[in-house]
Phi, psi and omega in degrees: 000140182271145179272002184263008174278143172300148175239157183217155183231137181237131181221164175153182180271137175286130181254212183294143177264135179223128175053239184254026182212179177214159179277139176257105175282141179051058179296151178219115184238123176244133175245132181241137176258124180278135174264140182291141177289141175294147177298141178286137176229151180252146178240128178259121180247127173255128181254131179272138184288146173098000000 
């Protein structure tokens, strides 16, 4: 699964139930976009003696 896809969170009060679903009263929907992490880079430092 790729991390660059939006993610969402749903919240609210559960309302009436019907068949295989229910009504969400006072819905609150938040959508988040994930930012790709920068690639890790290594730095080599050479120290001269003396």
